VEXLUMVO-861768 format. One record per residue (C-alpha): residue number from 1; residue in three letters; z, y, x. Coordinates in Angstrom, 3 decimals, padded with zeros to 6 digits. Layout:
BEGIN
    i   aa        pz        py        px
  NUM  Ala         Z         Y         X
...
# end
This chain:
BEGIN
    i   aa        pz        py        px
    1  Met  -002.422   021.638  -035.136
    2  Ser  -005.785   019.776  -034.271
    3  Ala  -005.924   016.300  -033.082
    4  Val  -008.362   018.266  -030.577
    5  Asp  -006.749   020.823  -029.587
    6  Leu  -003.463   018.904  -029.006
    7  Ala  -003.633   018.174  -025.240
    8  Arg  -004.043   021.240  -024.211
    9  Arg  -000.996   023.122  -026.642
   10  Thr   001.411   024.131  -023.860
   11  Thr   003.566   024.714  -027.442
   12  Ala   003.143   021.293  -028.317
   13  Asp   005.886   018.130  -028.090
   14  Pro   004.820   016.727  -024.524
   15  Leu   004.688   012.685  -025.940
   16  Leu   002.293   013.960  -028.077
   17  Arg   000.314   015.972  -025.832
   18  Leu   000.346   012.843  -023.351
   19  Leu  -000.360   010.913  -026.056
   20  Ser  -003.683   012.685  -026.750
   21  His  -004.684   013.064  -023.273
   22  Gly  -004.566   009.092  -022.771
   23  Phe  -006.905   008.596  -025.737
   24  Ser  -009.414   011.208  -024.270
   25  Met  -009.399   009.896  -021.162
   26  Gly  -009.556   006.083  -022.158
   27  Phe  -011.883   006.234  -025.033
   28  His  -014.288   009.037  -024.083
   29  Arg  -013.426   011.487  -027.026
   30  Pro  -010.552   013.108  -028.625
   31  Pro  -008.638   011.351  -031.507
   32  Asp  -009.362   012.615  -035.214
   33  Ala  -005.406   012.213  -035.933
   34  Val  -001.910   011.664  -034.315
   35  Trp   000.755   009.986  -036.188
   36  Arg   004.620   009.648  -035.920
   37  Ala   006.754   007.432  -037.282
   38  Pro   010.565   007.432  -036.895
   39  Tyr   012.480   004.783  -035.227
   40  Ala   014.515   003.321  -038.363
   41  Phe   017.528   001.716  -038.498
   42  Arg   020.072  -000.111  -040.914
   43  Val   023.314   001.510  -042.100
   44  Ser   026.894  -000.002  -042.553
   45  Ala   027.397  -000.984  -046.777
   46  Arg   030.899   000.740  -046.193
   47  Ala   029.472   003.696  -044.005
   48  Val   027.118   004.484  -047.413
   49  Arg   030.435   003.524  -050.060
   50  Gly   032.201   006.029  -047.994
   51  Ser   029.647   008.555  -048.578
   52  Ala   029.623   007.932  -052.078
   53  Ala   033.307   007.713  -052.622
   54  Ala   032.861   011.750  -050.839
   55  Leu   030.338   012.500  -053.179
   56  Arg   032.407   011.684  -056.280
   57  Gly   035.250   014.376  -054.889
   58  Ser   037.297   011.535  -053.371
   59  Pro   038.189   011.929  -049.998
   60  Thr   038.934   008.686  -048.266
   61  Ser   039.889   006.931  -044.894
   62  Ala   037.608   003.982  -046.050
   63  Leu   035.369   004.035  -042.870
   64  Arg   038.582   004.192  -040.379
   65  Gly   039.276   001.209  -038.425
   66  Ser   036.327  -001.116  -040.585
   67  Ala   034.946  -002.369  -037.534
   68  Ser   038.474  -003.614  -036.753
   69  Gly   036.760  -007.207  -037.500
   70  Phe   033.604  -006.238  -035.181
   71  Gln   032.649  -009.130  -032.957
   72  Leu   030.050  -010.214  -031.089
   73  Pro   030.620  -014.117  -030.249
   74  Ala   028.749  -015.977  -028.009
   75  Ser   026.919  -017.467  -031.019
   76  Ala   026.172  -014.388  -031.858
   77  Val   026.595  -014.382  -035.738
   78  Pro   025.620  -010.733  -037.480
   79  Pro   028.627  -009.092  -038.935
   80  Gly   029.274  -009.960  -043.017
   81  Pro   032.065  -009.004  -045.505
   82  Ala   034.836  -009.020  -042.335
   83  Gly   032.337  -007.256  -040.009
   84  Thr   031.279  -003.928  -040.151
   85  Gly   026.985  -004.831  -041.066
   86  Pro   026.144  -004.372  -044.340
   87  Thr   025.835  -007.012  -046.897
   88  Arg   023.048  -008.613  -048.280
   89  Gly   022.358  -007.150  -051.235
   90  Ala   023.711  -004.113  -050.485
   91  Asp   021.959  -002.924  -047.783
   92  Trp   021.020   000.617  -046.565
   93  Phe   018.911   002.245  -044.277
   94  Ala   017.893   005.446  -042.502
   95  Ala   015.306   007.021  -040.363
   96  Ala   016.146   008.069  -036.421
   97  Gly   015.073   011.418  -035.016
   98  His   012.769   009.079  -032.193
   99  Tyr   009.448   008.357  -032.583
  100  Val   006.854   006.555  -031.860
  101  Asp   003.605   007.948  -031.612
  102  Val  -000.224   006.968  -032.576
  103  Ala  -003.668   008.518  -031.622
  104  Val  -006.733   007.175  -033.767
  105  Ala  -009.991   007.927  -034.290
  106  Pro  -012.369   005.957  -036.553
  107  Arg  -015.098   003.507  -035.965
  108  Ala  -017.885   001.721  -037.814
  109  Asp  -018.826  -002.176  -036.917
  110  Gly  -015.771  -003.677  -037.646
  111  Met  -013.778  -004.122  -033.943
  112  Leu  -009.718  -002.658  -032.915
  113  Arg  -009.784  -001.024  -029.831
  114  Cys  -006.075  -000.496  -028.557
  115  Ala  -004.327   000.711  -026.073
  116  Ser  -000.717   001.846  -025.446
  117  Leu   000.887   004.078  -022.508
  118  Asn   003.360   001.510  -022.385
  119  His   000.733  -001.064  -020.915
  120  Pro  -001.356   000.894  -019.310
  121  Ala  -002.769  -002.077  -017.256
  122  Glu  -004.095  -003.690  -020.608
  123  Thr  -006.878  -002.823  -023.493
  124  Ala  -007.774  -004.996  -026.300
  125  Glu  -011.050  -004.962  -027.970
  126  Leu  -010.656  -007.241  -031.714
  127  Pro  -012.773  -008.075  -034.360
  128  Leu  -011.103  -007.122  -038.015
  129  Thr  -012.694  -009.126  -039.815
  130  Gly  -013.395  -012.649  -039.177
  131  Pro  -011.871  -015.003  -036.891
  132  Ala  -009.041  -013.531  -035.646
  133  Ala  -009.199  -012.799  -031.555
  134  Arg  -006.247  -013.457  -029.240
  135  Ala  -004.234  -009.966  -028.960
  136  Pro  -001.716  -008.802  -026.141
  137  Ala   001.385  -009.491  -027.136
  138  Trp   002.383  -005.423  -027.605
  139  Ala  -000.854  -005.571  -029.842
  140  Ala  -000.328  -008.916  -032.086
  141  Arg   001.308  -006.892  -034.913
  142  Pro  -000.641  -003.686  -035.242
  143  Tyr  -003.088  -006.076  -035.157
  144  Ala  -001.579  -008.433  -037.543
  145  Val  -001.375  -004.966  -039.833
  146  Leu  -004.957  -003.761  -039.829
  147  Arg  -006.289  -007.428  -040.137
  148  Gly  -004.459  -007.423  -043.185
  149  Leu  -005.107  -003.563  -044.786
  150  Ala  -009.170  -004.626  -043.516
  151  Ala  -008.412  -008.249  -045.559
  152  Ala  -007.366  -005.378  -048.873
  153  Gly  -010.389  -003.013  -048.129
  154  Cys  -008.749  -000.647  -046.025
  155  Gly  -010.388   000.742  -042.837
  156  Arg  -012.890  -002.329  -042.721
  157  Gly  -014.786   000.026  -040.132
  158  Gly  -012.288  -000.323  -037.440
  159  Ala  -010.622   001.959  -034.904
  160  Asp  -009.660   003.035  -031.660
  161  Leu  -006.151   003.392  -030.781
  162  Gln  -003.787   004.813  -028.365
  163  Leu  -000.254   003.691  -028.559
  164  Asn   003.152   004.876  -027.507
  165  Ala   007.138   003.350  -027.817
  166  Pro   009.059   005.791  -025.348
  167  Leu   012.681   004.133  -026.171
  168  Pro   012.210   000.666  -024.269
  169  Glu   013.296  -002.760  -026.574
  170  Ala   017.003  -003.129  -024.514
  171  Val   017.948   000.562  -026.258
  172  Gly   018.402  -001.516  -029.617
  173  Leu   016.413  -000.168  -032.228
  174  Pro   013.551  -002.210  -034.139
  175  Val   010.428  -000.717  -032.619
  176  Ala   008.152  -003.155  -034.378
  177  Glu   008.521  -001.460  -038.199
  178  Pro   007.792   002.112  -037.627
  179  Leu   004.883   000.528  -034.955
  180  Glu   003.339  -001.296  -037.519
  181  Cys   003.304   001.738  -040.370
  182  Ala   002.168   003.792  -037.711
  183  Val  -001.199   002.347  -037.205
  184  Ala  -001.390   001.996  -041.233
  185  Leu  -001.036   005.409  -042.538
  186  Ala  -002.797   006.045  -039.366
  187  Val  -006.432   004.133  -039.359
  188  Ser  -005.942   004.572  -043.820
  189  Gly  -005.981   007.862  -043.370
  190  Val  -009.197   008.729  -041.049
  191  His  -011.212   006.210  -043.023
  192  Ala  -009.612   007.989  -046.215
  193  Gly  -010.939   011.179  -044.583
  194  Arg  -014.792   009.436  -044.091
  195  Gly  -014.595   009.365  -048.244
  196  Gly  -012.473   007.640  -051.041
  197  Asp  -009.067   007.906  -051.154
  198  Pro  -006.181   006.533  -048.953
  199  Pro  -003.638   003.539  -050.129
  200  Thr  -000.859   005.975  -051.476
  201  Arg   002.610   005.018  -050.056
  202  Pro   004.842   002.821  -051.788
  203  Gln   000.837   001.002  -052.005
  204  Leu   001.464   000.577  -048.018
  205  Ala   004.332  -000.555  -048.283
  206  Arg   003.063  -003.262  -050.337
  207  Leu  -000.188  -004.070  -048.259
  208  Leu   002.644  -004.027  -045.182
  209  Ala   004.987  -006.718  -046.686
  210  Ser   001.895  -009.242  -047.368
  211  Ala   000.240  -009.083  -043.971
  212  Val   003.046  -009.238  -041.509
  213  Pro   006.497  -011.267  -041.998
  214  Gly   008.919  -007.979  -041.048
  215  Asp   012.419  -005.751  -042.627
  216  Asp   010.474  -004.458  -044.988
  217  Gly   013.689  -001.940  -045.768
  218  Leu   013.158  -000.589  -042.371
  219  Arg   009.476  -000.109  -043.531
  220  Arg   010.211   001.578  -045.660
  221  Ala   012.732   004.442  -044.288
  222  Val   009.832   004.803  -041.843
  223  Leu   007.941   005.282  -044.678
  224  Phe   010.520   007.376  -047.530
  225  Ala   013.230   008.596  -045.659
  226  Arg   014.731   012.153  -046.074
  227  Ser   016.849   014.499  -043.620
  228  Gly   020.444   013.647  -043.332
  229  His   020.435   010.812  -046.269
  230  Thr   020.499   007.038  -045.931
  231  Leu   017.959   005.094  -048.143
  232  Ala   018.503   001.958  -050.698
  233  Ala   016.194  -001.105  -050.341
  234  Asp   014.687  -000.592  -053.480
  235  Gly   013.066   002.119  -051.555
  236  His   013.893   005.026  -054.137
  237  Thr   017.525   005.838  -053.991
  238  His   018.394   008.619  -051.527
  239  Leu   023.114   009.285  -050.161
  240  Pro   023.352   011.957  -047.955
  241  Leu   025.387   010.347  -045.284
  242  Arg   028.244   011.994  -044.827
  243  Ala   032.145   011.692  -043.266
  244  Pro   034.847   009.936  -045.449
  245  Asp   036.105   013.263  -045.681
  246  Gly   032.900   014.882  -047.226
  247  Gly   031.724   016.406  -044.583
  248  Thr   028.309   016.600  -043.219
  249  Asp   028.883   016.766  -039.871
  250  Ala   029.186   013.393  -038.999
  251  Cys   027.913   012.339  -035.423
  252  Leu   025.674   009.187  -034.935
  253  Leu   025.728   007.479  -031.854
  254  Leu   023.855   004.603  -030.122
  255  Leu   025.705   002.477  -027.763
  256  Thr   023.646   000.427  -026.028
  257  Ala   024.577  -001.944  -023.171
  258  Arg   022.880  -001.577  -019.889
  259  Pro   020.894  -005.018  -018.024
  260  Ala   023.893  -006.304  -016.138
  261  Ala   022.853  -006.867  -012.369
  262  Ile   023.944  -009.733  -010.582
  263  His   025.383  -009.966  -006.863
  264  Asp   024.073  -012.416  -004.877
  265  Ala   027.045  -012.970  -001.729
  266  Asp   024.940  -014.788   000.341
  267  Thr   022.309  -011.630   001.000
  268  Gly   023.897  -008.682  -000.739
  269  Asp   021.007  -008.172  -002.378
  270  Thr   021.801  -007.368  -005.964
  271  Thr   019.668  -007.831  -008.379
  272  Pro   018.941  -007.610  -012.408
  273  Ala   020.483  -010.285  -014.860
  274  Val   017.202  -012.504  -015.757
  275  Thr   019.427  -014.787  -018.563
  276  Ala   019.150  -012.620  -021.391
  277  Thr   015.549  -011.033  -023.126
  278  Pro   015.708  -007.154  -023.558
  279  Asp   016.800  -007.801  -026.735
  280  Thr   019.298  -009.733  -026.724
  281  Pro   022.451  -009.674  -024.740
  282  Thr   024.031  -011.941  -022.033
  283  Thr   027.641  -013.886  -022.955
  284  Arg   029.599  -011.138  -020.749
  285  Thr   027.658  -008.277  -021.714
  286  Ala   028.448  -009.332  -024.918
  287  Thr   032.082  -009.197  -024.218
  288  Gly   031.970  -005.911  -022.446
  289  Leu   029.594  -004.814  -026.061
  290  Ala   032.749  -005.790  -028.462
  291  Thr   035.263  -004.307  -026.612
  292  Ala   033.502  -001.200  -025.950
  293  Val   033.583  -001.107  -029.692
  294  His   037.366  -001.857  -030.235
  295  Glu   038.043   000.415  -028.125
  296  Ala   035.568   003.339  -029.233
  297  Leu   037.359   003.116  -032.927
  298  Arg   040.438   003.146  -030.925
  299  Ala   039.281   006.330  -029.968
  300  Gly   038.712   008.265  -033.223
  301  Ala   035.185   006.395  -034.171
  302  Trp   034.732   005.546  -038.000
  303  Ser   032.826   002.783  -037.877
  304  Ala   030.350  -000.099  -036.334
  305  Trp   027.295  -001.780  -036.966
  306  Trp   024.366  -003.395  -036.166
  307  Pro   021.367  -001.386  -036.409
  308  Gly   018.761  -004.087  -037.389
  309  Thr   019.091  -007.754  -038.711
  310  Arg   020.459  -009.360  -036.079
  311  Pro   023.006  -009.114  -032.940
  312  Gly   021.531  -007.495  -030.258
  313  Arg   022.087  -004.777  -026.798
  314  Gly   022.967  -001.871  -029.429
  315  Val   025.660  -000.665  -031.523
  316  Leu   025.572   001.753  -033.829
  317  Leu   029.091   004.810  -034.295
  318  Leu   029.804   006.790  -036.746
  319  Val   032.251   009.646  -034.718
  320  Pro   033.602   012.624  -036.306
  321  Pro   032.405   015.510  -034.288
  322  Asp   035.333   016.178  -032.377
  323  Arg   035.726   012.311  -031.339
  324  Arg   032.667   012.667  -029.868
  325  Val   034.022   013.322  -025.398
  326  Ala   036.870   010.813  -026.557
  327  Val   035.029   007.875  -027.570
  328  Arg   031.843   008.589  -024.898
  329  Thr   034.751   008.022  -022.077
  330  Ala   036.700   005.304  -024.170
  331  Thr   033.362   002.963  -024.370
  332  Ala   032.801   003.657  -020.326
  333  Glu   035.886   003.126  -019.033
  334  Ala   035.867  -000.537  -021.488
  335  Phe   032.471  -001.515  -019.156
  336  Arg   034.131  -000.875  -016.254
  337  Arg   036.782  -002.479  -017.070
  338  Cys   034.070  -005.309  -017.677
  339  Asp   032.708  -005.012  -014.535
  340  Leu   029.480  -004.116  -016.636
  341  Pro   027.113  -000.930  -016.020
  342  Val   028.268   002.292  -018.550
  343  Pro   026.360   001.670  -020.995
  344  Arg   024.212   004.087  -022.718
  345  Leu   024.859   006.831  -025.324
  346  Leu   021.863   008.029  -027.528
  347  Arg   022.758   010.716  -030.309
  348  Ile   020.961   009.653  -033.477
  349  Asn   019.721   012.877  -035.901
  350  Val   018.804   010.846  -038.911
  351  Val   015.343   012.536  -039.856
  352  Asp   012.423   012.211  -042.529
  353  Ala   009.695   010.317  -043.101
  354  Ala   006.702   009.270  -041.081
  355  Arg   004.315   012.416  -040.664
  356  Arg   000.926   013.362  -039.468
  357  Glu   001.316   015.693  -036.373
  358  Ala  -002.451   016.761  -035.841
# end
């Protein structure tokens, strides 16, 4: 599918059509290419061990109850060996079936013009060489990535970029790494189309690691993931994500706490809580999330863990297919008992790596 025709293709993904149309309206020309990169997440080391045991022909209940130590204390300590998250040196990663999208066209004046569907009132025009300009917060990491690539001789001519990250930060899936990878793939690809070879994905992974601090494991998942598989931190070893009994129909759910509201007894007004950042829960919300995870395990979930490197509003649950309804009901009731809004439960499919869509 041509990127020029994407906005008019009625069979195309509506988000991609919107992105392409927004690019054309904002930059007065169609994009040369559209890239899509999956959100990535960490996978519990216990979940991977359960998959490995199942592959060896040893069905086990290794995961059942493995999150009994899951806690969300006020100090927000990431789960370790006594919790449910991956331990250092045993990290695994995967790509989720939700995407960051980037439309791009090359420039030749060394400038980056950047816009975002998430911030329609703002645009940025930034130099890729020489002294760095001050970028809006939403464009800071893509800008740092592209300056790093330009310093390495890739994409120095510049680009027009339109970004879209449809899942809000509060959902709990890390957005920085997929956005960095999408931008790097898009810009290196369109400049390679004008002559020369683009950097390979392993080369891009190394360039990203040197250009911007971040989670290299999540970046490798965005660049090298396989559908239905987890990826080791080395970026090469893949392992199917299976249920502890060896089945391939395990269900991943992302449990996300909604921002709690504060009720003013004097005025009767209800306003959103402002004591926490979008990805960091308040103590009250953290307590509700921990209670919901406990109830999810009692309802039959196999395991629970953080999707990123630190605790936030979202927790991943590995659930038997026949216990999905029970888990949904149990988590909703747990939040109601804590006088909190009913949480979001988002189905997560494990998908392939970033790809060019047009």
